[in-house]
N, C-alpha and C positions, 0 to 999 in steps of 0.2 A: 214567333220567337220569344216575345216579352212574356207571354202567358206560362210558355214552357219553363223559363227562368224562373218566374214567380212560383209556378207549381214546384219546382225544385227546391227551390229555397225554402217553401213552406214545408216539405217532408222533411228537410233537415232538422228544422227547429220545432217541428212538432212529432219528428220519428220516435217510436216508443224505444228504440236502441239507444238513440241517442239522449233522450231523458233520462233513461236508466242508468247510464254511464256517468252523465251530470249528477244524478242523486246520488250515485255511489261516491263519487269523488267529494260531495260534501259531507257524507256521513262518515267516510273512512279516509280523510286525507293522508295521514301518515303512511297506512297502509298500502294506498294507492302509490304514492311516490317511491316506497320501498319495493312494490311490484315491478314498478317500471324500472327501477335500478336494477332489480335482479335480472331482468331480459336486456337491459342493456349493458349492464357490466359483465354479464356471461357470454354476450356474442358479440354485440358492436364495439364496444371498447377494445378487448383482447385482439380483434381483427385490425383495429386501427394501430394498435401498438405494434403488432407484429409486421405491417405493411410499411411502418417509419421507415425512410431511407437512411443511410449512413448513420446507423446507431449500432452499438456493441450489441451481439447477439445477447449475450449473458443478461445485458441491462434491460434488453425486451424481454426477456424470460421472466425477470423479476417484476415488472410492470405488468406483464401478462398475469401472473400468480395473483399479484395482490389486488386486482381487479376482480378477479373470479372470486377469490375470497371473502374480499370486501361484500359483494353483491349477496351471496348466498348466507353469510352470516347475519348482515344487516336485516334481511328479509325474515330470517328465522327468529331473531332475538324480539324486533318489532313486533311481529305477529303474536309473539308469546305474551306480551303484555299490552297489546293495543287493545283488544276485545273487551277486557274488565272495564277500563276507563272510558273507552267509546260508548259501553251499554249504560254504565252510570251517568255519563253526561246525558244522554238521550231520557233517563229516567228524570233527570233534573227539567229537561226541556219539555215533557210532556206533564210533570205536576210542580211546576216552580212554587207555588203556593208551600208544598211540603217541605222543600229543602230551602229555600230562598225567604228572606225576610221581606216584609211587604215593602219597607223602605227601599230594599235591593230593587225588587221587581220595578217599582215605580222611578227608579233613577235609570235603569237600563232599559225601560221600555219607550219606545218611540211612539207618539201620538198616533191612532189610527191604524196601528199594528199589533200584531201578538209580539210576545216577547221573543218567541224565537224568529221573528222576521226583523228584529229592530238590530241595528247596526252594533251597537255598543255590545250586546249580547253576542251577536254572531262573532264580534271580534275576540271575546272571551271564549267563548264555546270551542272555535277552532284553535286558539292557542292551547287549550286544556287537550284537545283531540290530537294535538300535534307533540305533546308531551313525550309519548314513547320513542320518537325519534330523537329526541335531546339525552333520555334516559340511557340509550343504547350505546352512546358515542365511546365510553370507556370500555366495556365489554368487547363492542365491535372492535376497537383498535387492538385489544390484546390478542382475540382470537384470531383475526386477519393476519397480523405479523406472525403468530404462532403456524398458521397453515400456510405461509408461503413457501417455505423449505420442501414441505412434503408434496405441495400441487408440483413444483417445479421438478422433483425426484419424479412425480408420477407420470407427468405429462410429456417431460423431456429428457428423461432418465438420464442426467448427464452427471450426476454426482455418486461418485464412488461408495459402496455400501461400508466400508470401512471406516471411512472418514465422517461419516454421517453422526450427526448428533441428533438423538430423536427429541423432536419438541415435546413439551408438556401435553399432557392429554387435555382437550378443551374441558373446562368446567360445565358441567351441564346446568343450563339455566332451569332454575325452579319458578314454576308457575305459582305466583302468589293466589292463594284462595280467598278472595274478597268476595262477601256477598255484595250484590248489587246496591242494595240500599245503604249498605254501610259504607261503601266506598264513595257513593253518591253524596254522603252527609258531609264526608271527610273531604270531598272536591268542594263542595259548597261553602265551606267556611271561608277560604279565600276571596270566593265570589261575593260574599256579605261585608268584605274588608271596602270601607270607605275609599281609600287609596286606589286599590285594583279598580274600582268602578270609575273612579276620575281618569285612570289611566287609559281605560277603555273609551270613555268619552272624548278624550282628546287625541286619541290616535285611530278612532273608528274608520276614518276615510283614508288611513295610510295604506301603502301598496303591501297588504298583509302577508301575502304567501310568498312574493320574493323575498322580502325582509326575513320572514321565518326561514326558509330554505337556505337562503344566503348566510344566515347567521349561523344556523347549524353546521353548513358546511364548512365555515371558518374555524369554527370550536374543534370539530371533527378533525380537521386538518392537523391544527395544533397539537392536539391529543395524539394523534397517529404518528406524527413527526417525534415526539416524544418517545412513544411507546417502542417505537422503530430503533431509535438511537440506543435504547437499553437492551435490545433483544440478542439474546446471544447465537442464535441459530440461523441470523443472517450474517453472512460475511462482511466484514468492515468496510470493503472497497465498493461493495453494493448498497450500501445503506445511505450514502449521500445522494446518488442518483433518485434513490426512492423517496426521499424527505424531498429535495428539490423539486422533484416532478409533481409531488402532493400539492408543494405551495403554489407551484406554476398554474398546475391545473384550475385549482381552486380560485386563484386569483384572476386568470384571465377569464375564467368562467363567469364570475360574480360581476367583473367588470365590461364584459361584453353582453351578459345576460341583460343588466340594467338598459343597456343601451337597446337592444333589440326590444326589450319590453317597452319603451317609451316610443320606439318606432311603429309599433303594433297596437298603441294604445286607442286609435279612432276606428281600426277596423274591430277591435274588442269591444268598444262601446256600441257600435253598430250591431255587432252579433248579439249583445246583452238586450238591446232595443227590439230587435227582430223577435228574440226568444220572448221577450214581455208581451209582444203583439199576438205572437203565435199561441201563447199558454196564460192568457190574461185569466181565465176562469179557473186555472189549476191550482188547487191548495199548496202544491209543492213548487210553484214558481220560484219561491225565494231559494230553494233548494237547488234548483237547477242554475241559477245566478251565481250562487256560491260554489257550486260545482265548475262551472265554467272559469271561476276564478283562480280556483285551485289547479285547474288542468293547464291553464296558459303558463305559470312559470315551470310545472315541471315537463312540460313538452318544451319551453325555449332552453332552460337549464341542462335539461337531460340530453336533448340534440347537440348542445354545444359541449357538455363535458365529456360525454361519452363517445361522440363522433368526430367532431372538429377538432377539440382542443388536444386529444391525446397525442396526435402525430406531432404538433407544435411542442407540446411540453416534453414529450419523451425525445426528440431531437434536441431541444435546448437544453435539457436536465443532464443529458450524457454529456455535452459537450463543456457546461460549466463544472461537473464532478470532474471530469479527466482534468481540465485546465488547472483547477485546484488541487489536484494530486500531483500535477506537475510541478507547481510552485513549491509544495510542500517538500518534493524530492531535492528540488535544487537547493532549498534552505538547508536540508540536511546536509 
């Protein structure tokens, strides 16, 4: 039995598919997160919302439409700008001497390791590769709110045609045509900055991906709330539940996400140690480790935000919004 278990573990840690997924996660962190978001936000979260008990039917329709629109728009926008940034960062990793100053390489390089394996450089590289997720926050919020009403009309067919205000046509996202070398040189400029290097040295051991994803979600929630409050195509009475739901979902997910992350710290360390043992001669070992660290917060936060939290936040946000409206009506 012990031999069978060891053999099974060995297959997991050295399985070609597992390693391919981990490497992809390392090379494409923002795209992987948005891909997972697309799947979860178009299937799991809408179902969770619709199954929420004791919640206004119209409110659930708005939450459903928001989740659907958010996932599709986010993936489309991130995909449009991720690849040129990722390719340029890979150029820097392959030929650091061409783009980075010698002093920069010396500062970021860990003794006995290549630049691409050193923690300070990995910290900077993954932050740069995650930039598209931050870059799409505002256009994502604008397009998501613009698509909520049409999705409700298309899916639920509850709105009368004569009263419908047509939302503005979403603006086509123009792909910027950067040459790889030119963009790589542009990205390299901040990497050559001493303050940026010191920041990487100071935070190289931080919980990078949990922090990046959580910070992005907090900013995105604030932007979404602002854009929703100004949107003319969402009924006023439905704006408040949407905004409260967004803040509740993000707040509960971030708080519980860090708690689950701490609880799974030791199993994660064990997984990485076994990964090192099984692939000690593999030149891509550092990418497998990076990939595992990328996947962990995506799995934790994705499960919480799209499967567990929606039922809680939809139920609570509806009650808060209705209570607030009742208080306002009494004051009048």
